[in-house]
N, C-alpha and C positions, 0 to 999 in steps of 0.2 A: 727436867721439869720446865712447862712451858711458863714463862713469866706473864702473871695476868694483872690486870687492873679491874677492881671492883668498883662498878658505875651503877647508879639509880637508872632505872628504866626510861625515865624521861632525857636521861643523858645519852641514850642510844642514838646511833646516826646508820643510815644505809651505809654498807661498807665495811662496818667493823664486823670482826669474826669473835662470835660469842662460843668460849670452851666450856662453860660452867654454868649454871644455874643455881638459884637460891632454894630450889626444892627436886623433890625425885623428876628424873625424866619421864618415867610413866605418867606422872601429873600433869605433865605438858602436853601441847598440841602438835610436838615438834618431831620430826620421824628421825633424828640422831641425835645424839648429844653435844655434838659441835657442829655449827654453820655458820656462814656470812648472810647477815641481815642484808637481803637483797631489794626489799620492796617495802612499801608503807603498810602492808598487810602484816609483815612480821613483826615491824615495830609496834603495831596495835595488838597483836596476840601477846606480845613480850610485856604489854603495858596491862593487859586485861589478866596475864597468868603471875606474874612476879612483882616484886618488890626492886631487886637488882638482879645484875648479872655481872660473869666475870668477863672479861675480853682479852685477847692477846694485848700485852702491853704496847707491841710496836704498832698495832693496828692503829689506835686513836691518831697519832700525830701523823702516820703515813697517810692516814684517810684524810686528815684535815688538810696536809700539803697537797695531794691529788684533788681535794674536792676545789681547794682555792683556784689552781691552775685551771680546771674544767670550766669552772664558773666564770672565771677573766675570759676564757675563750669564747662561752657561750654567750657572754655580755659583748663582746668584740662584733662577734658573729650577727648579734641582734642587732647592733647599732648601724652595720653596714647594711642590712638588709632594710632598717626602718629609711635611712637617709637614700639610698636608691627608690624606695617606693614614695618617698617626698617629690623626689625629683619629678618622677613619672606622673604623679596626681597632680602636680603644679602645671605640667605640660597640658595633662586631660582638662582641667578648669581654664587654662589660657586660652584653649583652643573654642572652648564654650560659651567665654563671654564675646568674642567676635564671630561667632556663627552657630548654628544649630547641631553641629557636629559633635558627637559624643561617641569617643573611642572604645567601642567594646572589647576591643582586642586588649587595648592598654588597660581598661580597667580590670578585667580578669586575670591579666597579667600581676598588678598590683596586689589581687584578694590572692591568687595563688602563692605569690610571694610570703604574705604575712600569714596565710593559713599555715603553711609549712612550716613557719617560723613559730607562731603561738603554739602548734601541735608540739614542737619539740621542746619549746621552753616557755613555761608558764610565767616567767616573769619579764616578757616582753616587755608588758606596760611599763614595768617601772624605768626601763631603759629610754623612753619618751622623756623622761624628766633629767636626763643627764647628757642629751644631745644638744647643740646648737640648732635651732630651727629657724630657717629663712623661708618661709612661705606663707600665701594669703592666709587670712582665719578660716575660711571654709575648709582649706586643705589639712589645716593643723588640724581642725576639730573632727574632720571626716575619719583621719588616720586613727585619732584616739578612740572614736567610737567602735571603728571597724575592731580594732585591736582586743576591746574591753569586750566586744560582740562576740567574737570569736574564741575569747577565754572562757565566757559564760556557756557558750555552746559545748566547748571541751568538757566542761564542768559536768553539766546535767547530761551529756552521753548523746547528743546532737549525732547523726551517722555523717562520717564524712561526706558521703556522696551528695548530700546535701548543702554542705558549706559554701562552695562557690555561689550558689543561688543567693544563698542569704548573706553572704559576705557582702556581694554586690549591693543589696540592698541596704546594709550598713554603710558601706562606703557612700554610695549615693543617693542617703536619706534626705540631704538638703540640696541637692544638686538643683532644685526649681528655685533656691535662693540667688544661684548665679545670675539669674535672668530676670531679678527684681533691678528696679532702678532707685535702690536706696545704697546706701554706706551702713556697714555693719561695724567699723572700727571708729565710730565717733564716740566721743567722751561722754554723752549723756544717752539716757535711755531714748528708745523709737518713740517718735510721737503717734498720735491716735492714726494718723493716714499711714505712717509706716508700719505700724502695727496691721493695718488692713492688707497691703501689699504682704504682709509675712504670712497671713492666714490662708493666703492661696497659693503658698510655696508649695505644699504636697500635691495639688493638682496640676500644677505646671510641672512638677518632677515625674507623675505618672505620666503626662502626656510625652513628657521626653523620652523616656523608658519604653513606651509603646510606640512611638513612633520610629524607634531605633530598631526592633523586631529582633533584635540577637539578644535580648536576656529573656530568661524563662518568665512565664506569667506572675509567678510568686513575686518576683522582684518588685513590682508595680504595686500588687496587693499588699506588701508589707509597708511599702513608702508610704501609700495612701492613708494607712490606718495608725503611721507610729504616732500621732498626737492625739488619739484617743483615750479617756482616761477611763479607769476601770470602774467608776460609779457612773458615768453616762456621762460628764460634764465637758468632754474633749470635742475635737472638730477631726474631720468636716463632718461628719455623720450622726455624731452623737452615740457612739456606739458603747455597751457597756459588756462588764464582764467576759465570758467567753464567746460573746460574739464578734470580740475582738480577735482576729487569729493569734496565737500563741507567739509567732515569730515577731508581730508588731508590739505586743506586751514586752517581751523581752528588749525589744529596741527602745521602747518608751522608757524603760528602767535604766537601760546604759545610757540613754542621752541625757538624761536627768542629772545622773551620777556624774556624767562628764562636763556638764555645764557649770555645775556647781563647785567643781574642784578645779576649775580652769578660770585664772584671773581676765576678768572682762573690766572693761573703762569705767564701767559705773558699780561694780561690786568685786571684792576681793574674792580670792579661791577659798572653799572652805578645805581645812585637812581632811584626810580620809575618813578619820572616827566620825568628824562633826557631818561629813557629808552622808556615812551610812545611818547615823543617826535621824539625818533628815528625811532619807528613804524610809526610814520606819515609822516616822512620824505619819508619812502619806500613804502609807499601806492600808490597802482596803479601799482608798479614796481615789487617787491618782492611779497608784500603782496595783499589780496583782502581788498579793500577800505572799503566795506560794513561791512566786520569783522572787522577791525580797529576801524570804528566808535563805533560797538558795545564794543570792548574790551575797549575803551576809557571809557565810560560808567560804564562797571564794576569796573574798576580800579580808577575811580572818578578822573582823572589827565587829565587836558586838555590842549593841546600843543598850543602855538602860532599860531594863523590862522585859528584855528579849529572854524567852525559855530556852533551854540548851540542854539537849542528852548527852551525858557524858559517856566516854569509852566503857566505864563499869555500869552504864545503864541507869544510872540516877537522872533525875530531872532536875534542873537548877536553874533559878532566876537571876540574872544579872542585876546587881545592886550599883555597881559603881567600875570604872576602869581605874586601877591603881597605879598603872605605867607598863610599858611594854607590851607582855602579853598577860600580866598580872591583872585579875579580875575578883572584885569582891562579890560573893555569890550567896544565896540562901536556898534551901532544899524548896522545891516550887509547890511542897505539900503543906509546908509549913507556914503557918501564920505569926508564927514569932520572928519579927523581924533583927531582934538582936541576936538571933542564933544564926550567925553568917560565919564565912570562911573564906580562904584566898584559894584559887585555882589557877593555873597556866592554860591558856587557852588550847595548847597542845591535847587537852584531854578532853576538849568539846568536839563531839562527834556529828551532830546535827542541829540545826534551828527546828523548833517547833512553831509552826505557825496557825494563826485563829482564823 
C-alpha cells in the first residue's frame, strides 16, 4: 500500500503526487486517479473541486528539498544577472554624462539579459533588495523600474516580440535626467528652479532617443508620455485616459511604485503593502484603475476596500490585512459589516476595478 499524507487543498504544492481525492474520481475534472501537480491550473482545479487530497508521503519532503535547492540556484543566477546588468548600465550612463553618445547596443544587451531573467523567474525584483549595489541613483532606479515593468508585461500577457522595445523605454525612461545640471542625491527636496529643470527631462530624453535612430519609435513615445496622468493633470501635454498610450500608463504606475518603495533623502520608503494602498488611493486620478487592479494581483498585496473575486466565484471586499497572507473580508453583496471572515490571499483570483 502506498504511504499517504492527507493535506488540505491550500497546502498542496506543484510537484506533489496526488494518489487519492476526497470524492469520486468521476466527480472531478482530472483524467486519471493519480497524477503529479504540474501547474498552477492544477492547484486551482483542486481548490475548486476538493477540500483535501492524499499525496505520497515521501513526496512533500522530497519536494521541499528539491524546491529549496532549485530556488537557491535561481536566486544566485538572478543576482549574477542583476550585478552584470548594473555594471553595464553604469558604463552607459557614465558615457552619457560626458557626451551625447547613447550605446543602443549596450542598452539592448541589458534589456535582453533582464527580459530572459524575468520571464524565467518572477521573483527577480525581490533579489534587488538582497544584493549590494554600488551605482548612481539613476542607474539603480532605472533597473528597478525595468524589472517591475517586465514583470507587469509578463503578467498581463504582452507578446515577447514587443518586450525589447518596451524594455528599452522602461530602462531609459529618465535618461534625460542625466543631461540636467542638477544633483539628485541632495538631502532636501528640489527647489522651484530645479523642479522646472526636471519637467523638461522627458523632452530631453525623447531627443536623445530620436537622435540615436537605433531604437523603435515606440521607445520615444512611451518616454514622452510617462508623466501624463489618467485624469489629465500630468505633463508635458496634459493627456488623459486612453489618449495616453497603454505602455506609458503602465510605466507611470511602475515608476510611482518604484519611487515610493525606495529610500529617498527626504522621504523614507514605504513597505509594499502601504505602497500598493497608495496606488489604490490615486487609482482613477493619477493612474489607470484597470492597470492598478492588475498590479495588485502581481504584488499579491490587497488594500482595504479592494473588491476581489475568489477561486470559488465569490466576490468579497477587503476589510483589513490581518498578517502574512491573511485578510479579513466580507461578501461584497452584504451590507452587514459584522458578517466578516478570514481568507488566505491564495484563494483570491482577481481584482475587480471600477
